[in-house]
C-alpha angles and dihedrals in degrees: 000000000000126000089253088054096046110100118227116246115263111240116216127214126211106232094215090056094045089052092052091048091049091050090051092049094046090051089052091050094048091049091051095047092043089055092048095049094045093052121107090245096042095129092052089045095054089050094055118114120250132206089262106093114262093349119126123207087261090053091050093052090048090052089049092054089048093049094047093048093050093084097053088043094053092046087058091058127083111284117249125243106293090220094055116111113264122235117228140210093277089057092050091049090052089047091056088065099044096044094049097111094048092046092050090051094050092048092051091047092050091046090057094055091056095079125212101295112101087209088067091055092052091046091051091055092043091053093048092049094049092048090052095048093050093047095049091048094053100039128090106244090219094052115115121235132182122250135175089262096045140276118338135170120254088244094055093044089049088059088055091053090050088052089053092048095052099040094047093045087060090048090053093050092049092051098043109027089233106133118231115211099218118214105252094223092047089051092049094048095049091045090054095045092054092045089052090047090057091050090055095043093048107026119192143084108248097096125051112206114201123193104172132237095010116038149019121182135167119222145154124070118265138080110350118230117222111166139030126358111349114242091225117047131167118187132179144145120269099254091048089051093049090050092049093047092048097045093251091119133040117235097221092047092046090053091046091051091050092243089121126041113207122178128173135045092272098045098101110109097176090110093055099043142119099039088195141345 
């Protein structure tokens, strides 16, 4: 079996730890939005542009509320056939591309219902975060639920909500200058999820991708390294990795700015990134 044919190992995630990470990240998001909405220039801050096309900060927060409430909403719907094939993270990442227009329209519509008071924006996110936390705590992680892409387990869909919470918290910080103190376990889990997604999308063993202190994966077809220092190594920090994987950062610019170290003739991942966005 060649390196290209060898399937990457599938990482498992403890639902209890994912739930704790999600709660921690939601708390961080709520604090950041509350700080923003209680500030003297809150109305102006909510009208600022983001790096997400035409979305304002208000639109971004509205989208977050919709994304967080999707899990409790889906749990309230009839369960799918337990025997139906499940969709995985890679399917969800692809869906984030194909569903972009519909998602943008829903966020804009939700934003328009919030009114002009910043307090209403913060309250909307608080409500959505509380609903999600309660739903995840009460649900069986193995239970199936219907999604637009097909059936998924509660555990897997919870991981996608954690992904949304981390990526969009970084979008919020970039747009407003209000820092978000990411939950460490949330940052670790999303870093590993996206590293594993790269290994699945570009299987092989010729390049080692290091994202200390959370993840190391091998990817890209070619000669497989087995001993000593790998000839092709990519190394970066967790937030830069998440930005590259989600299309928030450009590969060439990140290398130029020394945010990414890439050594070896195969250590150019510009053809594999972004994974979504």
